[in-house]
C-alpha positions in Angstrom: -30.2 6.7 7.2 -30.7 8.1 10.9 -27.7 8.7 13.2 -24.8 8.1 10.1 -22.1 10.8 9.9 -19.5 10.8 7.2 -16.0 12.2 8.2 -12.8 12.9 6.1 -9.5 13.5 7.6 -6.7 15.4 6.1 -4.0 14.0 8.7 -1.7 11.1 8.0 -3.1 7.8 8.6 0.0 6.4 10.0 -0.9 8.1 13.2 -4.2 8.2 15.1 -6.5 10.8 13.3 -9.6 10.6 15.9 -10.3 10.8 19.0 -10.1 7.6 21.1 -13.2 5.1 21.2 -14.9 7.6 18.5 -15.3 5.6 15.6 -18.1 2.8 15.0 -17.1 2.2 11.5 -13.8 3.1 9.7 -13.2 2.4 5.9 -9.9 3.2 3.6 -9.7 2.1 0.0 -6.4 2.0 -1.5 -4.4 3.9 0.6 -2.5 1.8 3.2 0.3 0.9 0.7 1.9 4.3 1.1 5.1 4.2 3.5 5.7 6.6 5.9 9.4 6.9 5.3 11.2 6.1 1.8 14.2 3.7 2.7 15.2 4.6 -1.0 17.0 1.0 -1.4 15.4 1.1 -5.0 17.4 4.0 -6.0 19.7 3.1 -8.9 17.8 0.0 -9.7 15.4 0.1 -12.8 12.5 -1.8 -10.6 11.3 1.4 -9.5 8.7 -0.3 -7.1 9.4 -3.2 -4.6 6.6 -5.2 -6.0 8.6 -5.5 -9.6 11.4 -7.4 -7.6 11.7 -11.1 -7.3 12.2 -10.6 -3.4 11.2 -7.0 -2.2 14.1 -5.3 -0.7 14.5 -5.6 3.2 14.3 -1.9 4.2 11.0 -1.7 2.2 9.5 -5.0 3.8 10.5 -3.6 7.2 9.2 -0.2 6.8 5.9 -1.7 5.6 5.5 -3.9 8.8 6.4 -0.9 10.9 3.8 1.3 9.1 1.0 -1.5 9.1 1.7 -2.0 12.9 1.3 1.6 13.3 -1.8 2.1 11.1 -3.6 -0.6 12.9 -2.7 0.2 16.6 -4.0 4.0 15.6 -7.4 2.6 14.1 -7.8 0.2 17.2 -7.4 3.1 19.5 -10.0 5.3 17.5 -12.6 2.4 17.1 -15.2 2.1 19.8 -15.4 -1.4 21.6 -17.2 -3.6 18.9 -16.4 -0.9 16.1 -15.5 -2.3 12.7 -12.8 -1.4 10.2 -12.7 -2.5 6.7 -9.4 -2.1 4.4 -9.8 -2.7 0.8 -6.2 -2.4 -0.3 -3.4 -3.3 -3.2 -1.6 -6.6 -2.4 0.7 -8.8 -4.3 -1.0 -12.3 -4.8 0.8 -15.8 -5.1 0.5 -15.6 -8.5 3.0 -12.4 -8.5 -0.2 -10.2 -9.6 -0.1 -6.7 -8.2 -1.7 -3.2 -9.2 -0.6 -2.7 -12.8 0.8 -6.1 -13.5 -1.5 -9.0 -14.0 -1.7 -11.7 -16.8 -3.8 -9.4 -18.9 -2.6 -6.5 -21.0 0.3 -4.2 -20.9 2.3 -3.9 -17.4 1.6 -0.3 -16.2 5.2 -0.6 -14.8 6.6 -1.5 -18.0 4.8 1.7 -19.5 6.2 3.9 -16.8 9.8 2.2 -17.7 9.5 2.5 -21.3 8.6 6.5 -20.8 11.3 7.1 -18.7 13.9 5.1 -21.1 12.5 7.5 -23.8 13.2 10.6 -21.7 16.7 9.5 -21.4 17.4 8.4 -25.0 15.8 12.0 -25.7 18.1 13.4 -23.2 15.6 15.1 -21.4 16.7 13.4 -18.2 19.9 12.0 -17.4 20.8 8.2 -16.4 20.8 9.1 -12.4 17.2 10.9 -13.0 16.2 7.7 -14.9 17.3 5.5 -12.2 16.2 7.7 -9.4 12.5 7.0 -10.1 10.6 4.8 -7.5 7.5 4.4 -5.6 7.8 4.9 -1.8 4.6 2.3 -1.2 4.6 -1.5 -0.7 2.0 -3.9 -1.8 1.9 -6.5 0.9 0.6 -10.3 0.7 -2.1 -11.5 2.9 0.2 -13.1 5.3 1.9 -9.7 5.8 -1.7 -8.3 6.5 -2.5 -11.0 8.7 1.0 -10.7 10.6 0.6 -7.4 12.2 -2.8 -7.9 13.1 -1.7 -10.5 15.6 0.2 -8.0 17.5 -2.8 -5.8 18.3 -5.3 -7.8 20.9 -8.0 -5.3 20.0 -8.2 -6.2 16.7 -9.4 -9.4 14.9 -9.8 -10.4 11.4 -13.4 -11.2 10.6 -12.7 -12.1 7.2 -9.8 -11.8 4.1 -10.1 -12.1 0.5 -7.9 -11.6 -2.3 -9.2 -10.4 -5.7 -7.8 -9.6 -9.0 -9.6 -6.4 -10.6 -9.0 -6.4 -14.1 -8.0 -3.2 -15.6 -11.4 -1.6 -17.1 -8.8 0.2 -19.9 -7.2 -3.2 -21.3 
């Protein structure tokens, strides 16, 4: 392939990583769910992750929306006019499925919970530590992905797809 150059950047993706109008084709796989700040609203809650709650806590939703807008603004600045950005990311679908939690096999999150409960039962951690486990990331719905794109005139959605990827270990 002529004139194809790959690059990786060790700078956080919540901000602009590359010079303006310098990227023809950007790709991100399974990264944009990490939050830039941790609201900690799940501290003391056994849920561990916003996706496990029947309704995601508002602080997590707000931080995720703020971050997604920042991410998209940064990518829109980096792209050349006509450039493309492909984002493959974890999400929460209409059936309530998300990373490690589908209709097949054991829930990764239930396994985590059982492991921390066992550590507590064995007195290796205390109750505060057990309930202090939470993950600073957020799995957006398709609607949440699209909401922020509409705020950035330089971007348009060409397509959006949702697929359940079955765990190969189950």
